[in-house]
C-alpha positions, 0 to 999 in steps of 0.5 A, a space after each residue: 155386939 152383933 151376932 156373928 153369922 156365916 157370909 151365905 148359906 152355901 159356906 155354912 152348907 160347905 162347913 157342915 159337909 166338911 164336918 160331916 164328911 171325914 174319915 169315916 167316909 173313906 175307910 169305913 163305908 167301903 168296908 161296910 159295904 163289902 161286908 154287908 152284900 154290896 149293893 144290899 148294903 147300899 140299898 138299906 143306907 139310902 133307905 134309912 138316909 131318907 127315912 131317918 138321917 135327913 129329918 134328923 140332920 133337919 132337926 139338928 139344923 134347926 134346933 141350932 139355927 132357932 137356939 142361935 147358941 152353943 150346945 150347952 146352953 142350947 140343951 140346957 134351955 130345954 132340959 135345965 140341968 139335964 140338958 146341961 149335962 147332956 151338953 156338957 157330955 157331948 163336949 167331953 165325947 169330943 174332947 176324947 175324939 179330938 185327941 186320937 183324931 189328930 194323931 191320925 191326921 198326923 199320921 196323914 201328913 207323915 204319909 204325904 211327906 213319904 208319898 213322893 218316894 213311896 217309902 213304905 215300898 211293898 210292905 206298908 204294914 211293916 212300915 207303918 208299924 214299926 217306922 212311923 208308930 213305933 209300935 210296941 208289942 204290947 199294949 201295956 208298954 209305952 215305948 217312948 214317943 214316936 218322932 214322926 207321930 209327933 212331927 205329924 201332930 204338930 203339923 195337924 195342929 197348925 193346920 187347924 189352928 190357922 183354919 179357925 183362928 179368925 172364927 167364921 171368917 177363916 173357917 169360911 175361907 178355908 171350907 171353900 177349898 177343903 170341902 170341893 177338893 176331896 171330891 176332885 181328888 177321889 175322881 182322880 183316884 176314880 178315873 185311874 182306877 177305871 184303867 186298871 185290870 181287876 178294877 170291874 171285879 172290885 166294882 162288882 164287890 162294891 155294887 152288886 147286891 146280895 138281896 138274901 143279905 136284907 134279911 140279916 139284922 147286921 146289914 140294917 144295923 150297920 146301915 144306921 151305924 154308918 148313917 149316924 156316924 158319917 152324918 155326925 148325927 147326934 154328935 152336936 157339930 151341926 148344931 153349933 154350925 147351924 147356930 150361924 146361920 140367919 133365922 130364915 136360911 132355908 132348913 129343908 134345903 140345908 139338910 138336903 144338900 148336907 146329906 147329898 154332900 156326904 153320900 156324894 164322898 162315900 160313894 166316890 170313895 167306895 169306887 176308887 178304893 174297890 176298883 183299886 183293891 180289885 186291881 190288887 187283888 188281880 196283881 198279887 193272885 190272892 182273893 178280894 176277900 183278903 184285901 179288903 179290910 177296915 179303919 186303920 189298915 185300909 188307909 194307912 197299909 192296904 191302900 198304900 201298898 196298892 198305891 206302891 204297885 200301880 203301873 204308872 203315876 204311884 207316887 203322883 196317886 199316892 199324893 193324891 190319895 193322902 191329901 184326900 184324907 187330910 183335906 176330909 180329916 181337917 174340916 171334921 177336927 176343926 168342926 170338933 175344936 169349934 163346937 168345944 171353944 163355943 161352948 167353953 167361951 159362953 160357960 166361962 165368960 173369962 176365957 171368952 174375954 181373950 181374942 179369938 187368936 189366942 183362945 184358940 191357940 190355947 185350946 190346941 196347945 192343950 189339946 196337942 198335950 192330950 194327944 201326946 197320950 196316943 204318940 208313943 209306941 202304944 198309941 195305936 192300942 189306946 186309941 182303939 179301946 177309948 174309940 170303942 167305948 166312947 163311941 160304940 158304947 155310950 154315943 147311943 145314950 147321948 143320942 137317945 137323950 137328945 131326941 127325948 129333950 127335942 121330941 118332947 120337951 121342947 116340944 119337936 111340934 114347935 120345931 117342926 112349925 119353925 122349919 115349915 116357915 124356912 121352906 116351901 116343903 112343908 113338914 107333916 106330923 109324921 116328922 114329930 112321930 119319927 123325933 119323938 117314937 121312932 128314931 129312939 126306938 131305933 137307937 135304942 135296939 141298935 144299941 141292945 143288938 151291940 151288948 155281948 158282942 166282945 166281952 168288955 173284960 177282954 175287948 180286943 185282947 187287951 189286958 183288964 188294966 187297959 180297959 179300965 184305964 183307956 176305956 172305962 175310966 174315960 167315960 167315968 171321968 166324962 160322966 162325973 165332970 158334965 154331972 158337975 158342970 151341969 149344976 155350975 151357974 152361968 151368969 146371964 148375958 147383959 
């Protein structure tokens, strides 16, 4: 059977940018810039991308393109049972992520539906918590399903299903629209922002550096984590997408375009957000420090409140903003499910015999049921805990393990020579040292620096039972299942 490949290298690049540039670019990056000295953080972030981020994207593109298979098989060839264990653990992490990421997309669909009426008014926090989430006062109280979240979930999974049900053919068609569209939407928001009083103060917070911040370890740590998370380094999505490339696809060029696209989304989103928040600060007579917040609060409380207060075009710009959220999020979501699907089909051949339309439908149905765990009144609390334990704690193990396998067992010099055969730009032996020594050391330092920040017994003020059920237990299950699957024999392809 002839292997399926991308229709062109540019479709691959668009798909990889779509997978990398997600919700974190929109709501985490602006906050990280603000909290860490504005332009000083931008300097640290861009320097890290240049020195570490782009080379690691090259590594992932090359590894996937050379292996021409899904991630469990690819790492298994390099690290035998340990490689299969790491591969399965990456799939387990993505399974956890998919469950609650779809819920966030569901919230986006809810707010898009509400945007023409600005139903949340000037108190988006109360509307989001009470009318959308039906948020309970305590994380241990289920509170029943929220109908708006359920409706949003259905819309999210339908959108994802019809994006990937035809495999690369439908993915390629979708990303041609959903990757450029957020740039256009965010640019529209930015142009509007420039006409608002106070926008200049917002831009100043975003861009003007506090150079003294560069002496703080936290700035570099946050810049490192943002670079890794925003570009999906270590999550295997790029590895899978690159496996559908032709062997001679230019790896250096691809990595540079992926990095450029990801940075562009972050910077444009940052300017649009901070300009609007600067206007909100002036309009309400409160310091900008009190309106700049991170995560869910920024996207579904602070910014909707600002949009509702705009002097003109509020409904139009609300629609634009939530369309941007959805187009950024959907590409990342279907990349996650496509990566999971590819490994399951390859590792469990009986499942791979189903037509793609059927197998993707089954996977979407299963993950819809998993997402229901976050659709109740305490779903926000559960989401916060599982995200913290999986991606603030265990991600570093998986990333370092991948670097060790590619750096030492592959070995990396073979990969470097392969990259050089595809590009006029030739990588020197510095690339070997970066993969084998420097990048793992940086990640280990990054992990150690996070220890003790929040006592694990009382993270977020949650009960021990909540921490165990939604933080520790999922990680234990993921490790155990990954270990057992690592020793499962898979028949060789004929």
